[in-house]
LOPA-624779 format. One record per residue (C-alpha): residue in three letters; x, y, z. Coordinates in steps of 0.25 Angstrom, whole numbers. Layout:
N
<pt residuo="ALA" x="X" y="Y" z="Z"/>
...
// end
This chain:
423
<pt residuo="UNK" x="0" y="0" z="0"/>
<pt residuo="UNK" x="11" y="9" z="4"/>
<pt residuo="UNK" x="19" y="6" z="-9"/>
<pt residuo="UNK" x="6" y="9" z="-17"/>
<pt residuo="UNK" x="4" y="23" z="-10"/>
<pt residuo="UNK" x="19" y="26" z="-12"/>
<pt residuo="UNK" x="18" y="22" z="-27"/>
<pt residuo="UNK" x="6" y="31" z="-29"/>
<pt residuo="UNK" x="13" y="43" z="-22"/>
<pt residuo="UNK" x="25" y="41" z="-30"/>
<pt residuo="UNK" x="17" y="41" z="-43"/>
<pt residuo="UNK" x="10" y="54" z="-39"/>
<pt residuo="UNK" x="23" y="60" z="-35"/>
<pt residuo="UNK" x="29" y="57" z="-49"/>
<pt residuo="UNK" x="17" y="62" z="-56"/>
<pt residuo="UNK" x="17" y="75" z="-48"/>
<pt residuo="UNK" x="32" y="77" z="-52"/>
<pt residuo="UNK" x="29" y="73" z="-66"/>
<pt residuo="UNK" x="18" y="83" z="-67"/>
<pt residuo="UNK" x="27" y="94" z="-61"/>
<pt residuo="UNK" x="36" y="91" z="-72"/>
<pt residuo="UNK" x="26" y="94" z="-82"/>
<pt residuo="UNK" x="22" y="108" z="-87"/>
<pt residuo="UNK" x="10" y="115" z="-91"/>
<pt residuo="UNK" x="11" y="123" z="-104"/>
<pt residuo="UNK" x="0" y="134" z="-107"/>
<pt residuo="UNK" x="4" y="138" z="-121"/>
<pt residuo="UNK" x="0" y="151" z="-127"/>
<pt residuo="UNK" x="1" y="149" z="-142"/>
<pt residuo="UNK" x="-11" y="148" z="-151"/>
<pt residuo="UNK" x="-14" y="134" z="-145"/>
<pt residuo="UNK" x="-19" y="141" z="-132"/>
<pt residuo="UNK" x="-34" y="142" z="-130"/>
<pt residuo="UNK" x="-34" y="153" z="-120"/>
<pt residuo="UNK" x="-22" y="162" z="-120"/>
<pt residuo="UNK" x="-28" y="172" z="-110"/>
<pt residuo="UNK" x="-33" y="162" z="-100"/>
<pt residuo="UNK" x="-19" y="156" z="-101"/>
<pt residuo="UNK" x="-13" y="168" z="-95"/>
<pt residuo="UNK" x="-23" y="167" z="-83"/>
<pt residuo="UNK" x="-19" y="153" z="-81"/>
<pt residuo="UNK" x="-4" y="157" z="-80"/>
<pt residuo="UNK" x="-8" y="168" z="-70"/>
<pt residuo="UNK" x="-16" y="159" z="-62"/>
<pt residuo="UNK" x="-5" y="149" z="-61"/>
<pt residuo="UNK" x="5" y="160" z="-56"/>
<pt residuo="UNK" x="-6" y="163" z="-45"/>
<pt residuo="UNK" x="-4" y="149" z="-40"/>
<pt residuo="UNK" x="11" y="151" z="-37"/>
<pt residuo="UNK" x="15" y="143" z="-49"/>
<pt residuo="UNK" x="25" y="148" z="-60"/>
<pt residuo="UNK" x="24" y="148" z="-75"/>
<pt residuo="UNK" x="34" y="149" z="-87"/>
<pt residuo="UNK" x="30" y="158" z="-98"/>
<pt residuo="UNK" x="36" y="153" z="-111"/>
<pt residuo="UNK" x="38" y="165" z="-119"/>
<pt residuo="UNK" x="35" y="164" z="-134"/>
<pt residuo="UNK" x="33" y="149" z="-132"/>
<pt residuo="UNK" x="19" y="145" z="-138"/>
<pt residuo="UNK" x="14" y="160" z="-136"/>
<pt residuo="UNK" x="20" y="161" z="-122"/>
<pt residuo="UNK" x="16" y="149" z="-115"/>
<pt residuo="UNK" x="15" y="146" z="-100"/>
<pt residuo="UNK" x="22" y="134" z="-94"/>
<pt residuo="UNK" x="20" y="129" z="-79"/>
<pt residuo="UNK" x="20" y="116" z="-71"/>
<pt residuo="UNK" x="9" y="107" z="-75"/>
<pt residuo="UNK" x="0" y="106" z="-63"/>
<pt residuo="UNK" x="-14" y="100" z="-63"/>
<pt residuo="UNK" x="-21" y="113" z="-58"/>
<pt residuo="UNK" x="-14" y="122" z="-69"/>
<pt residuo="UNK" x="-19" y="113" z="-80"/>
<pt residuo="UNK" x="-33" y="113" z="-74"/>
<pt residuo="UNK" x="-33" y="128" z="-74"/>
<pt residuo="UNK" x="-29" y="129" z="-88"/>
<pt residuo="UNK" x="-40" y="119" z="-92"/>
<pt residuo="UNK" x="-50" y="127" z="-84"/>
<pt residuo="UNK" x="-46" y="140" z="-91"/>
<pt residuo="UNK" x="-45" y="135" z="-105"/>
<pt residuo="UNK" x="-30" y="136" z="-106"/>
<pt residuo="UNK" x="-23" y="126" z="-115"/>
<pt residuo="UNK" x="-10" y="120" z="-109"/>
<pt residuo="UNK" x="-1" y="108" z="-112"/>
<pt residuo="UNK" x="6" y="99" z="-101"/>
<pt residuo="UNK" x="20" y="97" z="-105"/>
<pt residuo="UNK" x="30" y="87" z="-99"/>
<pt residuo="UNK" x="43" y="92" z="-92"/>
<pt residuo="UNK" x="51" y="88" z="-104"/>
<pt residuo="UNK" x="42" y="96" z="-114"/>
<pt residuo="UNK" x="42" y="108" z="-104"/>
<pt residuo="UNK" x="57" y="107" z="-104"/>
<pt residuo="UNK" x="58" y="107" z="-119"/>
<pt residuo="UNK" x="48" y="119" z="-119"/>
<pt residuo="UNK" x="57" y="127" z="-109"/>
<pt residuo="UNK" x="70" y="123" z="-117"/>
<pt residuo="UNK" x="64" y="128" z="-130"/>
<pt residuo="UNK" x="58" y="141" z="-124"/>
<pt residuo="UNK" x="72" y="145" z="-118"/>
<pt residuo="UNK" x="80" y="142" z="-131"/>
<pt residuo="UNK" x="88" y="154" z="-134"/>
<pt residuo="UNK" x="84" y="153" z="-149"/>
<pt residuo="UNK" x="69" y="154" z="-145"/>
<pt residuo="UNK" x="62" y="167" z="-142"/>
<pt residuo="UNK" x="55" y="161" z="-129"/>
<pt residuo="UNK" x="58" y="161" z="-114"/>
<pt residuo="UNK" x="52" y="156" z="-101"/>
<pt residuo="UNK" x="47" y="166" z="-91"/>
<pt residuo="UNK" x="43" y="162" z="-77"/>
<pt residuo="UNK" x="30" y="167" z="-72"/>
<pt residuo="UNK" x="30" y="167" z="-57"/>
<pt residuo="UNK" x="19" y="175" z="-50"/>
<pt residuo="UNK" x="6" y="180" z="-54"/>
<pt residuo="UNK" x="6" y="195" z="-55"/>
<pt residuo="UNK" x="-4" y="203" z="-47"/>
<pt residuo="UNK" x="-13" y="210" z="-57"/>
<pt residuo="UNK" x="-20" y="223" z="-56"/>
<pt residuo="UNK" x="-29" y="230" z="-66"/>
<pt residuo="UNK" x="-30" y="246" z="-64"/>
<pt residuo="UNK" x="-45" y="249" z="-67"/>
<pt residuo="UNK" x="-55" y="259" z="-63"/>
<pt residuo="UNK" x="-67" y="254" z="-55"/>
<pt residuo="UNK" x="-78" y="249" z="-63"/>
<pt residuo="UNK" x="-70" y="244" z="-75"/>
<pt residuo="UNK" x="-75" y="232" z="-83"/>
<pt residuo="UNK" x="-65" y="221" z="-86"/>
<pt residuo="UNK" x="-69" y="222" z="-101"/>
<pt residuo="UNK" x="-64" y="237" z="-101"/>
<pt residuo="UNK" x="-49" y="231" z="-100"/>
<pt residuo="UNK" x="-43" y="220" z="-108"/>
<pt residuo="UNK" x="-33" y="217" z="-98"/>
<pt residuo="UNK" x="-44" y="215" z="-87"/>
<pt residuo="UNK" x="-51" y="206" z="-97"/>
<pt residuo="UNK" x="-39" y="198" z="-99"/>
<pt residuo="UNK" x="-36" y="196" z="-84"/>
<pt residuo="UNK" x="-50" y="192" z="-81"/>
<pt residuo="UNK" x="-51" y="182" z="-93"/>
<pt residuo="UNK" x="-37" y="176" z="-89"/>
<pt residuo="UNK" x="-42" y="175" z="-74"/>
<pt residuo="UNK" x="-30" y="183" z="-69"/>
<pt residuo="UNK" x="-32" y="190" z="-55"/>
<pt residuo="UNK" x="-31" y="205" z="-55"/>
<pt residuo="UNK" x="-35" y="217" z="-46"/>
<pt residuo="UNK" x="-41" y="230" z="-50"/>
<pt residuo="UNK" x="-34" y="243" z="-46"/>
<pt residuo="UNK" x="-37" y="258" z="-48"/>
<pt residuo="UNK" x="-32" y="271" z="-44"/>
<pt residuo="UNK" x="-34" y="269" z="-29"/>
<pt residuo="UNK" x="-26" y="256" z="-29"/>
<pt residuo="UNK" x="-15" y="262" z="-38"/>
<pt residuo="UNK" x="-13" y="275" z="-30"/>
<pt residuo="UNK" x="-13" y="267" z="-17"/>
<pt residuo="UNK" x="-2" y="258" z="-21"/>
<pt residuo="UNK" x="-10" y="245" z="-23"/>
<pt residuo="UNK" x="-4" y="243" z="-37"/>
<pt residuo="UNK" x="9" y="238" z="-31"/>
<pt residuo="UNK" x="2" y="226" z="-26"/>
<pt residuo="UNK" x="1" y="221" z="-41"/>
<pt residuo="UNK" x="11" y="216" z="-51"/>
<pt residuo="UNK" x="3" y="219" z="-64"/>
<pt residuo="UNK" x="-6" y="231" z="-67"/>
<pt residuo="UNK" x="-15" y="233" z="-79"/>
<pt residuo="UNK" x="-20" y="247" z="-82"/>
<pt residuo="UNK" x="-35" y="247" z="-86"/>
<pt residuo="UNK" x="-38" y="256" z="-98"/>
<pt residuo="UNK" x="-35" y="268" z="-90"/>
<pt residuo="UNK" x="-33" y="283" z="-94"/>
<pt residuo="UNK" x="-22" y="287" z="-85"/>
<pt residuo="UNK" x="-23" y="301" z="-91"/>
<pt residuo="UNK" x="-36" y="304" z="-84"/>
<pt residuo="UNK" x="-44" y="307" z="-97"/>
<pt residuo="UNK" x="-54" y="295" z="-95"/>
<pt residuo="UNK" x="-50" y="288" z="-107"/>
<pt residuo="UNK" x="-52" y="300" z="-116"/>
<pt residuo="UNK" x="-66" y="295" z="-118"/>
<pt residuo="UNK" x="-72" y="309" z="-116"/>
<pt residuo="UNK" x="-76" y="312" z="-130"/>
<pt residuo="UNK" x="-83" y="299" z="-132"/>
<pt residuo="UNK" x="-89" y="296" z="-118"/>
<pt residuo="UNK" x="-89" y="308" z="-110"/>
<pt residuo="UNK" x="-104" y="307" z="-107"/>
<pt residuo="UNK" x="-104" y="292" z="-105"/>
<pt residuo="UNK" x="-108" y="287" z="-91"/>
<pt residuo="UNK" x="-95" y="278" z="-89"/>
<pt residuo="UNK" x="-86" y="290" z="-93"/>
<pt residuo="UNK" x="-92" y="299" z="-83"/>
<pt residuo="UNK" x="-92" y="289" z="-72"/>
<pt residuo="UNK" x="-78" y="286" z="-75"/>
<pt residuo="UNK" x="-74" y="301" z="-74"/>
<pt residuo="UNK" x="-81" y="302" z="-61"/>
<pt residuo="UNK" x="-75" y="290" z="-55"/>
<pt residuo="UNK" x="-61" y="294" z="-59"/>
<pt residuo="UNK" x="-62" y="308" z="-54"/>
<pt residuo="UNK" x="-68" y="303" z="-41"/>
<pt residuo="UNK" x="-57" y="294" z="-39"/>
<pt residuo="UNK" x="-46" y="305" z="-42"/>
<pt residuo="UNK" x="-52" y="313" z="-31"/>
<pt residuo="UNK" x="-52" y="302" z="-22"/>
<pt residuo="UNK" x="-37" y="299" z="-24"/>
<pt residuo="UNK" x="-34" y="314" z="-23"/>
<pt residuo="UNK" x="-32" y="318" z="-37"/>
<pt residuo="UNK" x="-38" y="330" z="-44"/>
<pt residuo="UNK" x="-39" y="324" z="-58"/>
<pt residuo="UNK" x="-41" y="310" z="-63"/>
<pt residuo="UNK" x="-29" y="312" z="-72"/>
<pt residuo="UNK" x="-20" y="315" z="-59"/>
<pt residuo="UNK" x="-26" y="302" z="-53"/>
<pt residuo="UNK" x="-22" y="294" z="-65"/>
<pt residuo="UNK" x="-8" y="299" z="-66"/>
<pt residuo="UNK" x="-6" y="296" z="-52"/>
<pt residuo="UNK" x="-11" y="281" z="-55"/>
<pt residuo="UNK" x="-1" y="281" z="-67"/>
<pt residuo="UNK" x="10" y="285" z="-58"/>
<pt residuo="UNK" x="7" y="274" z="-48"/>
<pt residuo="UNK" x="6" y="264" z="-59"/>
<pt residuo="UNK" x="20" y="268" z="-64"/>
<pt residuo="UNK" x="26" y="267" z="-50"/>
<pt residuo="UNK" x="20" y="253" z="-49"/>
<pt residuo="UNK" x="27" y="249" z="-62"/>
<pt residuo="UNK" x="40" y="255" z="-58"/>
<pt residuo="UNK" x="39" y="246" z="-46"/>
<pt residuo="UNK" x="38" y="233" z="-54"/>
<pt residuo="UNK" x="23" y="233" z="-58"/>
<pt residuo="UNK" x="18" y="228" z="-72"/>
<pt residuo="UNK" x="8" y="237" z="-79"/>
<pt residuo="UNK" x="0" y="234" z="-91"/>
<pt residuo="UNK" x="-9" y="244" z="-98"/>
<pt residuo="UNK" x="-18" y="244" z="-110"/>
<pt residuo="UNK" x="-25" y="254" z="-119"/>
<pt residuo="UNK" x="-26" y="268" z="-112"/>
<pt residuo="UNK" x="-19" y="264" z="-100"/>
<pt residuo="UNK" x="-6" y="264" z="-108"/>
<pt residuo="UNK" x="-4" y="277" z="-114"/>
<pt residuo="UNK" x="-13" y="285" z="-104"/>
<pt residuo="UNK" x="-4" y="279" z="-93"/>
<pt residuo="UNK" x="9" y="285" z="-99"/>
<pt residuo="UNK" x="2" y="298" z="-102"/>
<pt residuo="UNK" x="-2" y="300" z="-87"/>
<pt residuo="UNK" x="12" y="297" z="-83"/>
<pt residuo="UNK" x="18" y="307" z="-93"/>
<pt residuo="UNK" x="7" y="318" z="-89"/>
<pt residuo="UNK" x="10" y="318" z="-74"/>
<pt residuo="UNK" x="7" y="332" z="-69"/>
<pt residuo="UNK" x="1" y="336" z="-83"/>
<pt residuo="UNK" x="-14" y="338" z="-86"/>
<pt residuo="UNK" x="-17" y="331" z="-99"/>
<pt residuo="UNK" x="-32" y="330" z="-97"/>
<pt residuo="UNK" x="-43" y="339" z="-103"/>
<pt residuo="UNK" x="-54" y="346" z="-96"/>
<pt residuo="UNK" x="-64" y="335" z="-98"/>
<pt residuo="UNK" x="-55" y="325" z="-91"/>
<pt residuo="UNK" x="-50" y="333" z="-79"/>
<pt residuo="UNK" x="-57" y="346" z="-79"/>
<pt residuo="UNK" x="-46" y="355" z="-84"/>
<pt residuo="UNK" x="-38" y="356" z="-97"/>
<pt residuo="UNK" x="-25" y="349" z="-99"/>
<pt residuo="UNK" x="-12" y="355" z="-98"/>
<pt residuo="UNK" x="-9" y="362" z="-112"/>
<pt residuo="UNK" x="6" y="357" z="-110"/>
<pt residuo="UNK" x="3" y="343" z="-106"/>
<pt residuo="UNK" x="10" y="337" z="-118"/>
<pt residuo="UNK" x="23" y="344" z="-115"/>
<pt residuo="UNK" x="22" y="340" z="-100"/>
<pt residuo="UNK" x="21" y="325" z="-102"/>
<pt residuo="UNK" x="33" y="318" z="-95"/>
<pt residuo="UNK" x="36" y="306" z="-104"/>
<pt residuo="UNK" x="47" y="301" z="-94"/>
<pt residuo="UNK" x="35" y="296" z="-85"/>
<pt residuo="UNK" x="29" y="287" z="-95"/>
<pt residuo="UNK" x="31" y="272" z="-96"/>
<pt residuo="UNK" x="29" y="269" z="-111"/>
<pt residuo="UNK" x="26" y="282" z="-119"/>
<pt residuo="UNK" x="34" y="295" z="-122"/>
<pt residuo="UNK" x="32" y="307" z="-130"/>
<pt residuo="UNK" x="18" y="305" z="-133"/>
<pt residuo="UNK" x="8" y="316" z="-136"/>
<pt residuo="UNK" x="-5" y="318" z="-128"/>
<pt residuo="UNK" x="-19" y="318" z="-135"/>
<pt residuo="UNK" x="-24" y="332" z="-130"/>
<pt residuo="UNK" x="-38" y="330" z="-136"/>
<pt residuo="UNK" x="-46" y="326" z="-125"/>
<pt residuo="UNK" x="-57" y="321" z="-134"/>
<pt residuo="UNK" x="-48" y="311" z="-142"/>
<pt residuo="UNK" x="-47" y="297" z="-137"/>
<pt residuo="UNK" x="-32" y="297" z="-136"/>
<pt residuo="UNK" x="-22" y="301" z="-125"/>
<pt residuo="UNK" x="-9" y="303" z="-133"/>
<pt residuo="UNK" x="-2" y="298" z="-146"/>
<pt residuo="UNK" x="3" y="286" z="-138"/>
<pt residuo="UNK" x="-9" y="278" z="-144"/>
<pt residuo="UNK" x="-11" y="277" z="-159"/>
<pt residuo="UNK" x="-26" y="276" z="-159"/>
<pt residuo="UNK" x="-34" y="269" z="-171"/>
<pt residuo="UNK" x="-39" y="283" z="-175"/>
<pt residuo="UNK" x="-25" y="287" z="-178"/>
<pt residuo="UNK" x="-22" y="275" z="-186"/>
<pt residuo="UNK" x="-30" y="278" z="-199"/>
<pt residuo="UNK" x="-38" y="265" z="-199"/>
<pt residuo="UNK" x="-26" y="255" z="-196"/>
<pt residuo="UNK" x="-33" y="250" z="-184"/>
<pt residuo="UNK" x="-42" y="238" z="-189"/>
<pt residuo="UNK" x="-45" y="226" z="-181"/>
<pt residuo="UNK" x="-42" y="217" z="-193"/>
<pt residuo="UNK" x="-28" y="223" z="-195"/>
<pt residuo="UNK" x="-24" y="228" z="-181"/>
<pt residuo="UNK" x="-13" y="220" z="-175"/>
<pt residuo="UNK" x="-1" y="222" z="-167"/>
<pt residuo="UNK" x="12" y="214" z="-166"/>
<pt residuo="UNK" x="19" y="209" z="-153"/>
<pt residuo="UNK" x="34" y="211" z="-153"/>
<pt residuo="UNK" x="43" y="198" z="-151"/>
<pt residuo="UNK" x="53" y="199" z="-140"/>
<pt residuo="UNK" x="64" y="190" z="-135"/>
<pt residuo="UNK" x="58" y="181" z="-124"/>
<pt residuo="UNK" x="72" y="178" z="-118"/>
<pt residuo="UNK" x="77" y="193" z="-118"/>
<pt residuo="UNK" x="63" y="201" z="-118"/>
<pt residuo="UNK" x="54" y="192" z="-109"/>
<pt residuo="UNK" x="45" y="203" z="-105"/>
<pt residuo="UNK" x="40" y="208" z="-118"/>
<pt residuo="UNK" x="40" y="194" z="-122"/>
<pt residuo="UNK" x="30" y="190" z="-111"/>
<pt residuo="UNK" x="21" y="202" z="-114"/>
<pt residuo="UNK" x="20" y="198" z="-129"/>
<pt residuo="UNK" x="17" y="183" z="-127"/>
<pt residuo="UNK" x="7" y="179" z="-137"/>
<pt residuo="UNK" x="2" y="168" z="-147"/>
<pt residuo="UNK" x="2" y="179" z="-158"/>
<pt residuo="UNK" x="11" y="191" z="-160"/>
<pt residuo="UNK" x="1" y="199" z="-168"/>
<pt residuo="UNK" x="-11" y="204" z="-160"/>
<pt residuo="UNK" x="-24" y="210" z="-164"/>
<pt residuo="UNK" x="-25" y="225" z="-161"/>
<pt residuo="UNK" x="-35" y="232" z="-153"/>
<pt residuo="UNK" x="-39" y="246" z="-150"/>
<pt residuo="UNK" x="-39" y="254" z="-137"/>
<pt residuo="UNK" x="-39" y="268" z="-132"/>
<pt residuo="UNK" x="-24" y="266" z="-133"/>
<pt residuo="UNK" x="-21" y="256" z="-144"/>
<pt residuo="UNK" x="-7" y="258" z="-149"/>
<pt residuo="UNK" x="6" y="265" z="-143"/>
<pt residuo="UNK" x="13" y="274" z="-153"/>
<pt residuo="UNK" x="27" y="268" z="-154"/>
<pt residuo="UNK" x="34" y="282" z="-155"/>
<pt residuo="UNK" x="29" y="286" z="-141"/>
<pt residuo="UNK" x="34" y="273" z="-133"/>
<pt residuo="UNK" x="46" y="274" z="-125"/>
<pt residuo="UNK" x="58" y="267" z="-130"/>
<pt residuo="UNK" x="59" y="259" z="-117"/>
<pt residuo="UNK" x="46" y="252" z="-119"/>
<pt residuo="UNK" x="45" y="238" z="-126"/>
<pt residuo="UNK" x="35" y="237" z="-137"/>
<pt residuo="UNK" x="28" y="224" z="-137"/>
<pt residuo="UNK" x="18" y="225" z="-149"/>
<pt residuo="UNK" x="16" y="235" z="-160"/>
<pt residuo="UNK" x="7" y="237" z="-173"/>
<pt residuo="UNK" x="17" y="234" z="-183"/>
<pt residuo="UNK" x="20" y="245" z="-193"/>
<pt residuo="UNK" x="14" y="256" z="-185"/>
<pt residuo="UNK" x="19" y="264" z="-173"/>
<pt residuo="UNK" x="10" y="257" z="-164"/>
<pt residuo="UNK" x="14" y="249" z="-151"/>
<pt residuo="UNK" x="3" y="240" z="-145"/>
<pt residuo="UNK" x="10" y="234" z="-133"/>
<pt residuo="UNK" x="22" y="239" z="-125"/>
<pt residuo="UNK" x="30" y="236" z="-112"/>
<pt residuo="UNK" x="40" y="243" z="-103"/>
<pt residuo="UNK" x="47" y="244" z="-90"/>
<pt residuo="UNK" x="46" y="254" z="-79"/>
<pt residuo="UNK" x="54" y="253" z="-66"/>
<pt residuo="UNK" x="52" y="238" z="-62"/>
<pt residuo="UNK" x="39" y="236" z="-69"/>
<pt residuo="UNK" x="33" y="236" z="-83"/>
<pt residuo="UNK" x="22" y="242" z="-91"/>
<pt residuo="UNK" x="15" y="236" z="-103"/>
<pt residuo="UNK" x="5" y="244" z="-112"/>
<pt residuo="UNK" x="-4" y="237" z="-122"/>
<pt residuo="UNK" x="-13" y="245" z="-131"/>
<pt residuo="UNK" x="-27" y="243" z="-134"/>
<pt residuo="UNK" x="-40" y="240" z="-126"/>
<pt residuo="UNK" x="-44" y="225" z="-129"/>
<pt residuo="UNK" x="-36" y="215" z="-137"/>
<pt residuo="UNK" x="-49" y="208" z="-142"/>
<pt residuo="UNK" x="-58" y="220" z="-144"/>
<pt residuo="UNK" x="-52" y="229" z="-155"/>
<pt residuo="UNK" x="-59" y="242" z="-152"/>
<pt residuo="UNK" x="-65" y="240" z="-138"/>
<pt residuo="UNK" x="-75" y="252" z="-135"/>
<pt residuo="UNK" x="-81" y="257" z="-122"/>
<pt residuo="UNK" x="-93" y="248" z="-119"/>
<pt residuo="UNK" x="-89" y="236" z="-127"/>
<pt residuo="UNK" x="-91" y="222" z="-122"/>
<pt residuo="UNK" x="-79" y="215" z="-115"/>
<pt residuo="UNK" x="-70" y="206" z="-123"/>
<pt residuo="UNK" x="-73" y="191" z="-120"/>
<pt residuo="UNK" x="-59" y="186" z="-119"/>
<pt residuo="UNK" x="-64" y="171" z="-119"/>
<pt residuo="UNK" x="-66" y="175" z="-134"/>
<pt residuo="UNK" x="-51" y="179" z="-135"/>
<pt residuo="UNK" x="-44" y="169" z="-127"/>
<pt residuo="UNK" x="-32" y="169" z="-136"/>
<pt residuo="UNK" x="-31" y="184" z="-138"/>
<pt residuo="UNK" x="-16" y="189" z="-141"/>
<pt residuo="UNK" x="-20" y="203" z="-137"/>
<pt residuo="UNK" x="-25" y="199" z="-123"/>
<pt residuo="UNK" x="-12" y="190" z="-121"/>
<pt residuo="UNK" x="-4" y="202" z="-121"/>
<pt residuo="UNK" x="-11" y="207" z="-109"/>
<pt residuo="UNK" x="-10" y="194" z="-101"/>
<pt residuo="UNK" x="5" y="193" z="-104"/>
<pt residuo="UNK" x="7" y="205" z="-96"/>
<pt residuo="UNK" x="-1" y="200" z="-84"/>
<pt residuo="UNK" x="9" y="187" z="-83"/>
<pt residuo="UNK" x="21" y="196" z="-86"/>
<pt residuo="UNK" x="23" y="200" z="-71"/>
<pt residuo="UNK" x="24" y="186" z="-67"/>
<pt residuo="UNK" x="36" y="183" z="-76"/>
<pt residuo="UNK" x="50" y="180" z="-72"/>
<pt residuo="UNK" x="61" y="177" z="-82"/>
<pt residuo="UNK" x="65" y="163" z="-80"/>
<pt residuo="UNK" x="79" y="160" z="-81"/>
<pt residuo="UNK" x="84" y="151" z="-92"/>
<pt residuo="UNK" x="94" y="140" z="-90"/>
<pt residuo="UNK" x="108" y="144" z="-95"/>
// end
């Protein structure tokens, strides 16, 4: 009887050891049935205290981890396709990825980043592509607004997304189209009330203070990701410190006539030498953006694409992580801020994607202090021209969206640590 029990125990022990030697591969090429959920699974695994290897440029940026029963079960529940690979097969994959003549590498993901989304009260998830992606992928996040940012709560998080905010204090420059709309009036009342509560005379002063605090957060090691109008308006707010750039309908008094000359571009993160849009009724903030109205009909959903740059995985791991995808040409999509004019981007900034043949950058990344910032133009990668009041995008219909993958690359990026290759 004892011999039988011992034999059973030995068999179970051997099986567990064998299983521990096996790996689970979540591949991210065209064979994956739900790319977006795959990121959620990767994040969930990190929350369990487990580590993941991100195989850069291998089958679309696949994920490798120990093959544990509960991990495989979670993939099945979420509809994420994976393969079980033996120890020998995994060793061969690692060997191929780390060969010097392959543009691939291994990045170890170690800890789930604490995620925050900067949003005003009452926002709807479909107002923001990043929140849609986070919720579809089932990634945990908290909401912050001005109170929390100005009181220092931001420093409790590793990664921050800026909702489609207007940091210049001009309420999105929607005045010409929506000044009499109830939502616009309510928004202005709410923002003005909050500014008074926090001790600011104007909404624009409050927004600039928030921008400065976020900049401090980045300098101290935070990862900031922005889309649409929260990209250019953020830098404009930093450059306009102490300068009134808002017209009377936005803050009750006229702007400084010398506002353009008083901009301080040394304070910005990504852009320099840009020119403000002084017309308060035009739906633009500056010439950082190249809007569809300026492109002589070149913006067409049938022909509008942008191209991801290719980077060296072994020598430029960060931009490589941020551009992982199963395709390198992505469908374009519009936003209040759609494209960044290349001529006003600082030389220290890394360009991640552009519209070929034009002075248009869609996606960029840079360092500031001990942290980073990433700007992504456009509003919703699967809604070409999202308008106020449009229904939300159903991501279950876009499980393999390359445009949304770029967002989710950014959320896993803070979890990464360069894995040392054997010499």
